[in-house]
MIFI-14272 format. One line per 3 residues: their letters; for each residue x, y, z of N, C-alpha, C. Coordinates in steps of 0.001 Angstrom, whole numbers. Layout:
! residues N
a> X/Y/Z/X/Y/Z/X/Y/Z; ...
! end
This chain:
! residues 83
mpg> -49968/-29142/15901/-50311/-28723/14561/-50293/-29951/13652; -51304/-30123/12862/-51358/-31289/11971/-50147/-31340/11034; -49556/-32493/10922/-48419/-32699/10033/-47083/-32221/10573
aah> -47083/-31727/11797/-45843/-31191/12365/-44904/-32311/12785; -43626/-32049/12654/-42574/-32930/13162/-41778/-32119/14173; -41257/-32785/15177/-40570/-32069/16245/-39061/-32272/16174
ldh> -38350/-31165/16176/-36905/-31149/16372/-36655/-30092/17444; -36111/-30492/18566/-35841/-29555/19644/-34737/-28595/19227; -34937/-27317/19472/-33945/-26320/19050/-32579/-26572/19685
rdl> -32553/-27148/20866/-31260/-27422/21517/-30467/-28479/20763; -31163/-29383/20071/-30478/-30428/19311/-29843/-29894/18029; -30265/-28721/17597/-29719/-28125/16383/-28338/-27520/16613
ldg> -27998/-27376/17867/-26746/-26724/18239/-25741/-27719/18778; -24479/-27424/18520/-23361/-28150/19110/-22654/-27128/19988; -23067/-27065/21235/-22588/-25998/22101/-23296/-24712/21722
qrl> -22535/-23722/21299/-23106/-22438/20899/-23138/-22269/19388; -22809/-23319/18656/-22769/-23236/17188/-23766/-24205/16563; -24217/-23838/15378/-25105/-24703/14612/-24348/-25969/14220
rpa> -25013/-27085/14296/-24385/-28350/13893/-24034/-28304/12401; -23116/-29141/11960/-22761/-29189/10530/-23962/-29572/9659; -23933/-29112/8419/-25034/-29342/7474/-25385/-30819/7351
sel> -24379/-31690/7296/-24660/-33120/7132/-25423/-33682/8334; -25087/-33238/9534/-25795/-33701/10730/-27228/-33179/10747; -27392/-31918/10386/-28740/-31338/10352/-29608/-32040/9309
aqm> -29017/-32326/8149/-29763/-33020/7098/-30204/-34402/7568; -29333/-35111/8277/-29687/-36435/8789/-30776/-36338/9850; -30680/-35348/10724/-31702/-35146/11746/-33057/-34873/11101
mad> -33062/-34061/10061/-34319/-33735/9387/-34878/-34954/8661; -34020/-35729/8029/-34479/-36948/7365/-35055/-37927/8385; -34389/-38071/9525/-34870/-38971/10572/-36218/-38524/11123
agf> -36474/-37211/11110/-37740/-36672/11613/-38846/-36731/10559; -38491/-37141/9320/-39501/-37311/8290/-39555/-36231/7232; -38617/-35295/7251/-38581/-34271/6210/-37980/-34886/4958
dgg> -38679/-34737/3825/-38219/-35376/2597/-37727/-34393/1541; -37837/-33113/1811/-37388/-32114/848/-38413/-31791/-214; -39508/-32549/-278/-40523/-32298/-1291/-41607/-31341/-856
spv> -41679/-31044/413/-42692/-30141/955/-42011/-28967/1629; -42718/-27842/1731/-42124/-26716/2447/-41877/-27067/3913; -40849/-26497/4469/-40582/-26594/5899/-41064/-25282/6502
ith> -42001/-25381/7432/-42525/-24196/8105/-42176/-24337/9575; -41262/-23511/10031/-40792/-23624/11406/-41697/-22822/12336; -41819/-23319/13552/-42594/-22599/14560/-42095/-22986/15936
cqg> -42423/-22190/16915/-42123/-22485/18311/-43268/-21882/19115; -43030/-21446/20302/-44107/-20846/21086/-44363/-19397/20675; -43302/-18656/20414/-43482/-17246/20110/-42753/-16736/18894
ggr> -41888/-17525/18269/-41247/-17136/17021/-39736/-17079/17033; -39112/-16819/18168/-37659/-16662/18209/-36897/-17911/17840; -37240/-19042/18439/-36544/-20294/18134/-36881/-20793/16740
aal> -38011/-20338/16199/-38387/-20718/14836/-37374/-20189/13832; -36779/-19037/14113/-35755/-18485/13224/-34514/-19368/13222; -34124/-19882/14394/-32988/-20811/14467/-33296/-22076/13676
aal> -34502/-22598/13817/-34888/-23810/13092/-34874/-23569/11582; -35285/-22386/11152/-35256/-22059/9719/-33818/-22016/9211; -32930/-21414/9979/-31518/-21389/9600/-30974/-22812/9490
aai> -31329/-23657/10433/-30876/-25048/10399/-31414/-25766/9165; -32682/-25543/8831/-33280/-26197/7664/-32600/-25744/6371; -32321/-24462/6264/-31628/-23945/5078/-30214/-24518/5006
tag> -29533/-24547/6134/-28180/-25107/6190/-28187/-26580/5796; -29266/-27293/6166/-29392/-28717/5847/-29739/-28962/4384; -30031/-27896/3641/-30310/-28050/2214/-31776/-28048/1836
qad> -32658/-27750/2775/-34082/-27664/2448/-34293/-26464/1530; -35059/-26654/468/-35201/-25616/-554/-36269/-24580/-223; -37340/-24979/432/-38476/-24094/678/-38698/-24014/2183
vrv> -38172/-22972/2800/-38230/-22823/4256/-38956/-21529/4586; -39919/-21643/5493/-40704/-20482/5918/-40782/-20469/7436; -40989/-19290/8008/-41117/-19152/9457/-42529/-18667/9770
yyl> -43226/-19425/10604/-44517/-18984/11126/-44182/-18209/12393; -43916/-16920/12240/-43327/-16141/13322/-44221/-16067/14559; -45519/-15931/14395/-46397/-15866/15572/-46495/-17221/16256
sfg> -46265/-18257/15506/-46055/-19608/16005/-47222/-20194/16771; -46907/-21185/17600/-47935/-21979/18242/-48840/-21148/19146; -48319/-20123/19775/-49155/-19275/20613/-50311/-18694/19829
dwa> -50062/-18257/18610/-51096/-17714/17740/-52042/-18815/17266; -51476/-19938/16852/-52273/-21061/16357/-53248/-21556/17420; -52749/-21782/18626/-53572/-22335/19702/-54648/-21355/20171
ade> -54407/-20062/19996/-55389/-19064/20408/-56603/-19024/19488; -56465/-19552/18279/-57553/-19580/17303/-58294/-20902/17417; -59494/-20876/17925/-60248/-22109/18172/-60585/-22870/16900
scp> -60470/-22219/15733/-60755/-22927/14485/-59557/-23769/13999; -58405/-23573/14619/-57193/-24320/14218/-57136/-25648/14976; -56960/-26740/14259/-56923/-28062/14924/-55643/-28281/15727
lq> -55799/-28967/16831/-54666/-29395/17647/-54709/-30912/17711; -53593/-31562/17434/-53568/-33027/17486/-52531/-33480/18450
! end
């Protein structure tokens, strides 16, 4: 997806718990999130996107949205660009 940044859902967790807010914020900054644009989470089918949204909110991102149908829906539409 154009403009997408990747954070693996497994990296958001410390064992079975969400990492601390400061760690998540640093991970998001390192991935290029600046807080000035909406964060739209996605995965293959939507479930892990909810975890990513929780992590983004915990990290202090102000505008967080979930593209629940996610990449499976995007890739199925031939008019949507893939990069």
